[in-house]
C-alpha positions as CSV (number, residue, x, y, z in Angstrom):
1,M,81.3,141.8,93.4
2,S,81.5,140.5,97.0
3,T,82.7,142.8,99.7
4,S,85.7,140.6,100.6
5,A,86.8,140.4,97.0
6,A,86.5,144.1,96.5
7,A,88.2,145.0,99.8
8,P,91.5,146.4,98.3
9,F,89.5,148.9,96.2
10,A,88.2,150.5,99.4
11,H,91.6,152.1,99.8
12,A,92.1,155.3,97.6
13,D,95.9,154.8,97.4
14,F,95.4,151.3,96.1
15,R,93.2,152.7,93.3
16,R,95.7,155.4,92.5
17,L,98.5,152.9,92.3
18,Q,96.5,150.6,90.0
19,F,95.5,153.5,87.7
20,A,99.2,154.4,87.4
21,R,100.4,150.8,86.8
22,V,97.7,150.1,84.2
23,A,98.6,153.3,82.3
24,A,102.3,152.6,82.4
25,I,101.9,148.9,81.4
26,V,99.6,149.6,78.5
27,A,102.2,152.1,77.3
28,A,105.1,149.7,77.8
29,Q,103.3,146.8,76.1
30,A,102.1,148.8,73.1
31,Q,105.6,150.3,72.8
32,G,107.2,146.9,73.0
33,T,105.0,145.6,70.2
34,A,105.9,148.5,68.0
35,V,109.6,148.1,68.8
36,A,109.6,144.4,68.0
37,W,107.8,144.9,64.7
38,D,110.0,147.8,63.8
39,V,113.3,146.0,64.5
40,L,112.2,142.9,62.6
41,E,111.2,145.0,59.6
42,R,114.6,146.8,59.7
43,T,116.8,143.6,59.9
44,H,114.7,140.5,59.2
45,R,116.7,138.5,61.8
46,P,115.4,136.8,64.9
47,L,118.7,137.4,66.6
48,D,118.1,141.2,66.6
49,L,114.8,140.6,68.5
50,G,117.0,138.9,71.1
51,Y,119.2,142.0,71.4
52,V,116.0,144.0,72.3
53,G,115.8,141.8,75.5
54,L,119.5,142.0,76.2
55,A,119.6,145.8,76.0
56,Q,116.9,145.9,78.7
57,F,118.3,143.2,80.9
58,A,121.8,144.7,81.4
59,P,120.7,147.7,83.4
60,I,118.4,145.6,85.6
61,M,121.3,143.3,86.5
62,G,123.8,146.1,87.0
63,L,121.6,148.4,89.1
64,S,119.4,146.1,91.1
65,L,121.2,146.3,94.4
66,V,121.5,150.1,94.2
67,A,117.8,150.4,93.2
68,G,116.7,148.2,96.1
69,H,118.6,150.3,98.6
70,A,117.2,153.5,97.1
71,V,113.6,152.2,97.3
72,D,114.1,151.4,101.0
73,R,115.9,154.7,101.7
74,F,113.7,157.2,99.8
75,D,110.0,157.9,99.4
76,R,108.7,155.1,97.2
77,R,105.8,157.2,95.9
78,R,108.0,160.0,94.6
79,M,110.5,157.5,93.1
80,L,107.7,155.7,91.2
81,A,106.4,159.0,89.9
82,L,109.8,159.9,88.6
83,V,110.2,156.5,87.0
84,Y,106.9,156.9,85.0
85,A,108.0,160.4,84.0
86,A,111.2,159.0,82.7
87,S,109.3,156.3,80.7
88,A,107.4,159.1,79.0
89,L,110.7,160.7,78.0
90,V,111.8,157.4,76.6
91,A,108.7,157.2,74.5
92,I,109.3,160.7,73.2
93,A,112.9,159.7,72.2
94,L,111.6,156.7,70.3
95,F,109.0,158.9,68.6
96,L,111.6,161.5,67.5
97,Y,114.0,158.9,66.3
98,T,111.4,157.1,64.2
99,R,110.1,160.3,62.8
100,S,113.6,161.2,61.7
101,G,113.6,158.4,59.1
102,A,116.9,156.9,60.2
103,R,117.3,153.2,59.6
104,A,120.1,152.1,62.1
105,V,118.9,149.8,64.9
106,W,121.5,150.6,67.6
107,P,119.9,153.9,68.7
108,I,116.7,151.9,69.5
109,Y,118.7,149.6,71.7
110,A,120.3,152.6,73.4
111,I,116.9,154.2,74.1
112,L,115.6,150.9,75.5
113,F,118.7,150.6,77.7
114,F,117.8,153.9,79.4
115,S,114.2,152.7,79.7
116,A,115.4,149.7,81.6
117,V,117.4,151.9,83.9
118,A,114.1,153.5,85.0
119,R,112.5,150.1,85.3
120,S,115.3,149.0,87.6
121,F,113.9,151.5,90.2
122,G,110.2,151.3,89.3
123,Q,109.4,147.7,89.8
124,P,110.9,147.3,93.3
125,A,109.2,150.6,94.3
126,S,105.8,149.5,93.1
127,S,106.1,146.0,94.6
128,A,107.3,147.4,98.0
129,L,104.6,150.1,98.1
130,L,101.7,147.7,97.8
131,P,101.8,146.2,101.3
132,E,102.0,149.7,102.7
133,I,98.7,150.8,101.3
134,V,96.6,147.6,101.8
135,P,96.1,145.8,105.2
136,R,97.4,142.3,105.5
137,E,94.1,140.6,105.6
138,A,93.3,142.0,102.1
139,F,96.8,141.6,100.7
140,E,96.5,138.3,98.9
141,R,93.4,139.6,97.1
142,A,95.3,142.9,96.4
143,V,98.1,140.8,94.8
144,A,95.5,138.9,92.7
145,W,93.7,142.1,91.6
146,G,97.0,143.9,90.9
147,S,98.3,141.0,88.9
148,S,95.0,140.7,87.0
149,L,95.0,144.4,86.1
150,W,98.6,144.1,85.1
151,Q,97.7,141.3,82.8
152,A,94.6,143.0,81.5
153,S,97.0,145.8,80.5
154,T,99.1,143.3,78.6
155,I,96.0,142.5,76.6
156,V,95.1,146.0,75.7
157,G,98.7,147.2,75.1
158,P,99.8,144.7,72.4
159,I,96.5,144.9,70.6
160,V,96.6,148.7,70.5
161,G,100.2,148.6,69.5
162,G,99.7,146.1,66.7
163,L,96.7,147.9,65.3
164,L,98.3,151.3,65.5
165,V,101.5,150.0,63.8
166,S,99.4,148.8,60.9
167,V,97.5,152.1,60.7
168,V,99.9,155.0,61.7
169,G,103.2,153.3,62.2
170,A,105.4,152.9,65.3
171,K,105.6,156.6,66.0
172,G,101.9,156.8,66.7
173,V,102.3,154.2,69.4
174,Y,105.2,156.1,71.0
175,A,103.2,159.3,71.1
176,I,100.4,157.5,73.0
177,A,102.9,155.9,75.3
178,A,104.3,159.3,76.3
179,V,100.9,160.6,77.2
180,L,100.2,157.5,79.4
181,G,103.5,157.8,81.1
182,V,102.7,161.4,82.2
183,F,99.3,160.3,83.5
184,A,100.9,157.5,85.5
185,A,103.4,159.9,87.1
186,V,100.6,162.2,88.2
187,Q,98.6,159.3,89.8
188,C,101.7,158.2,91.8
189,A,102.4,161.7,93.0
190,Q,98.9,161.8,94.6
191,I,99.3,158.7,96.8
192,E,98.9,159.8,100.4
193,K,100.3,157.0,102.5
194,T,103.9,157.7,103.7
195,P,105.9,154.4,103.2
196,T,108.2,152.8,105.8
197,R,111.9,153.6,105.3
198,M,114.9,151.7,106.7
199,S,116.5,153.4,109.7
200,E,120.0,153.0,108.3
201,R,120.9,156.1,106.2
202,G,124.3,155.3,104.8
203,V,125.1,153.1,101.8
204,T,127.3,150.2,102.9
205,L,128.1,146.9,101.3
206,A,126.2,145.1,104.0
207,S,123.0,147.2,103.4
208,L,123.3,146.7,99.6
209,L,123.6,142.9,100.0
210,A,121.0,142.6,102.7
211,G,118.3,141.6,100.2
212,V,120.5,139.0,98.6
213,R,121.3,137.4,102.0
214,Y,117.7,137.4,103.0
215,V,116.5,135.7,99.8
216,W,119.3,133.1,100.0
217,S,118.5,132.2,103.6
218,H,114.7,131.8,103.1
219,E,113.8,128.7,101.1
220,L,110.3,129.8,100.3
221,I,111.3,133.0,98.6
222,L,114.4,131.6,97.0
223,G,112.5,128.6,95.7
224,S,109.5,130.5,94.3
225,I,111.6,133.1,92.4
226,S,114.1,130.5,91.2
227,L,111.2,128.4,89.8
228,D,109.9,131.5,87.9
229,L,113.3,132.4,86.7
230,F,114.3,129.1,85.0
231,A,110.8,128.2,83.8
232,V,110.2,131.5,82.0
233,L,113.8,131.8,80.9
234,L,113.6,128.5,79.1
235,G,109.9,128.4,78.2
236,G,109.1,131.9,77.2
237,A,108.4,132.5,73.5
238,T,107.6,136.2,73.6
239,A,110.6,137.4,71.7
240,L,109.9,135.1,68.8
241,L,106.2,136.0,68.4
242,P,106.9,138.3,65.4
243,V,108.4,135.3,63.7
244,F,105.5,133.1,64.6
245,A,103.1,135.8,63.3
246,D,104.8,135.4,60.0
247,L,104.8,131.6,60.1
248,L,101.0,131.7,60.9
249,H,100.5,134.1,58.0
250,T,99.3,137.1,59.9
251,G,100.5,140.7,59.9
252,S,101.2,143.1,62.7
253,W,97.6,142.8,63.8
254,G,98.1,139.1,64.4
255,L,101.3,139.8,66.4
256,G,99.2,142.1,68.6
257,F,96.7,139.3,69.4
258,L,99.5,136.7,69.9
259,R,101.2,139.0,72.4
260,A,97.8,139.7,74.1
261,A,96.7,136.1,74.5
262,P,98.8,135.2,77.5
263,G,97.5,138.4,79.2
264,V,93.9,137.3,78.6
265,G,94.5,134.0,80.3
266,A,96.5,135.6,83.2
267,A,93.9,138.3,83.8
268,L,91.0,135.8,84.0
269,S,93.1,133.5,86.2
270,G,94.0,136.4,88.5
271,I,90.3,137.5,88.8
272,Y,89.4,134.0,89.8
273,L,92.1,134.0,92.5
274,A,90.8,137.3,93.8
275,Y,87.4,135.6,94.4
276,K,88.8,132.2,95.3
277,P,92.2,132.5,96.9
278,L,94.3,129.4,97.3
279,K,93.4,127.8,100.6
280,R,95.1,124.5,100.5
281,R,98.3,123.0,98.9
282,A,99.4,126.3,97.3
283,G,102.9,124.9,96.7
284,L,101.8,121.9,94.8
285,V,99.3,124.0,92.8
286,M,102.1,126.3,91.9
287,F,104.4,123.5,90.6
288,A,101.5,121.9,88.7
289,C,100.7,125.3,87.0
290,V,104.4,125.8,86.0
291,A,104.3,122.3,84.5
292,G,101.2,123.3,82.6
293,F,103.0,126.4,81.3
294,G,105.8,124.2,79.9
295,A,103.4,121.8,78.3
296,A,101.4,124.6,76.6
297,T,104.7,126.1,75.3
298,I,105.5,122.7,73.7
299,G,102.1,122.6,72.1
300,F,102.5,126.2,70.8
301,A,105.8,125.2,69.1
302,Y,104.0,122.5,67.1
303,S,100.8,124.5,66.3
304,Q,100.1,125.4,62.7
305,N,96.8,127.1,63.4
306,F,96.5,130.7,64.5
307,F,93.5,130.1,66.8
308,L,95.1,127.0,68.4
309,S,98.2,129.1,69.0
310,L,96.1,131.8,70.7
311,A,94.5,129.2,72.9
312,L,97.9,127.7,73.9
313,L,99.3,131.1,74.7
314,F,96.1,131.7,76.8
315,V,97.0,128.7,78.8
316,T,100.6,129.8,79.4
317,G,99.3,133.1,80.8
318,A,96.6,131.5,83.0
319,T,99.1,129.0,84.6
320,D,101.8,131.6,85.0
321,M,99.5,133.9,86.9
322,V,99.1,131.3,89.7
323,S,102.9,131.2,90.1
324,V,103.0,135.0,90.1
325,V,100.4,135.3,92.9
326,V,102.0,132.7,95.0
327,R,105.5,134.2,94.5
328,Q,104.4,137.8,95.1
329,T,102.4,136.9,98.2
330,L,105.2,134.9,99.8
331,L,107.7,137.6,98.8
332,Q,105.9,140.5,100.6
333,I,104.4,138.7,103.6
334,E,107.7,136.9,104.4
335,T,109.8,140.1,104.2
336,P,110.1,142.9,106.8
337,A,108.7,146.2,105.7
338,D,112.0,148.1,105.8
339,M,113.7,145.5,103.5
340,R,111.0,145.0,100.9
341,G,112.7,147.3,98.4
342,R,116.0,145.4,98.5
343,V,114.3,142.0,98.4
344,S,112.0,143.2,95.6
345,A,115.1,144.3,93.7
346,V,116.6,140.8,94.0
347,N,113.3,139.5,92.7
348,L,113.5,142.0,89.8
349,V,116.8,140.5,88.8
350,F,115.2,137.1,88.6
351,V,112.1,138.4,86.8
352,G,114.4,140.5,84.4
353,A,116.5,137.4,83.7
354,S,113.4,135.4,82.9
355,N,111.9,138.0,80.7
356,E,114.6,140.2,79.1
357,L,117.4,137.7,79.2
358,G,114.9,135.0,78.2
359,E,114.1,137.1,75.1
360,F,117.8,137.1,74.3
361,E,118.0,133.4,74.8
362,S,115.0,132.9,72.5
363,G,116.5,135.1,69.8
364,V,119.8,133.2,69.9
365,T,118.3,129.7,69.9
366,G,115.7,130.8,67.3
367,Q,118.5,131.9,65.1
368,W,120.4,128.6,65.6
369,W,117.7,126.0,65.5
370,G,114.7,127.8,64.1
371,P,111.8,129.2,66.1
372,R,109.7,126.0,66.5
373,T,112.6,123.8,67.6
374,A,113.9,126.5,70.0
375,T,110.4,127.0,71.6
376,R,109.8,123.2,71.9
377,I,113.2,122.6,73.6
378,G,112.4,125.5,76.0
379,G,109.1,124.0,77.0
380,I,110.8,120.6,77.7
381,G,113.4,122.5,79.8
382,T,110.5,124.0,81.9
383,L,109.2,120.5,82.7
384,V,112.7,119.5,83.8
385,V,112.9,122.6,86.0
386,V,109.6,121.7,87.7
387,G,110.9,118.2,88.6
388,L,114.2,119.6,90.0
389,G,112.4,122.3,91.9
390,M,110.2,119.8,93.7
391,I,113.3,118.0,94.9
392,L,115.4,121.0,95.8
393,F,112.7,123.1,97.5
394,P,110.6,120.7,99.6
395,R,109.3,123.5,101.9
396,L,107.9,125.4,98.9
397,R,106.3,122.2,97.6
398,D,104.7,121.6,101.0
399,V,103.3,125.2,101.4
400,D,99.6,124.8,102.3
401,E,97.9,128.1,103.1
402,L,99.6,131.4,101.9
403,G,100.5,133.9,104.6
404,G,99.8,131.5,107.4
405,H,103.4,131.3,108.7
406,R,106.7,133.1,108.8
407,E,110.2,131.6,108.7
């Protein structure tokens, strides 16, 4: 490993943050796989998989502004530790409910709702904390490594979840998720760097909406997160993977590998970007990769072969990672330190909409049109979004070197 590529790991707080994030994400991904399989076994309806996403999107939308203000107002390290502790409690609640033998689905939605409440605070805190513990010259590599580790966790988590569901059932997954949540909380509590806080102490409408105003007035940030929102909202097929696992004649183990395949592609793409950061035409590369994401999604909708489906999901992850690195780098470098929590919270709404609300959209359209048609139309929609984005956000399209300017 070259010294420049490894630079972020020279900082102990960066290592602690990544240990915590990896543990928490593995727990969340394994838990998500178990929940998806459990819900489908209980109801046998794609629409109910969509409700899983909707239950987790509602708190993110409702609490985002408050969460962003809190992240800028209070100690981000302590807040993140509390969030991971709360995630452990959620896993314990799922374990106890599954162990009880009850068959109703709505308590699962209720527990996931409270899980999303914690996530509303956790993601902005984690995102805003990273620039505080890594110097600017190493930040783009830190984003690439952090994103790669995140994606590597999405590889391990679903596979562990799928295998454990087939061996010991969902409750075994929830027990492991609880232990990992406690570990993540301990790691965050040990971060030494004291984060920057905003000087304004009171909660006002102006301070709550400051992140929204900042994003709206900065084309690079607005364009990058808008592109991610609509591309993944339309093109994501994650919610329907349990149905595709059935169509491809695999069991829960196959679902685990299908859910992990995008993570494999994204992790390898992120590691490549850590060694070879984007030097020229970052904006055009971002648009091209989002188009590749849409094209691979269309191919996945047509695929009748399990291994071809894995390969196409691999491509969706690899191309999406480029978009993530560009967006996260622009988001943090272009935002003042004392506003990063509020701006990250706005970003969380976009990400939450593209993931959780996208899962609901996939569940509804999958119920209406069937999973293959719904996924195919979503991929086509992603290509349309890319075309519109290049017209509506010319400054984003023309970005050359990341971090070389400020609006």
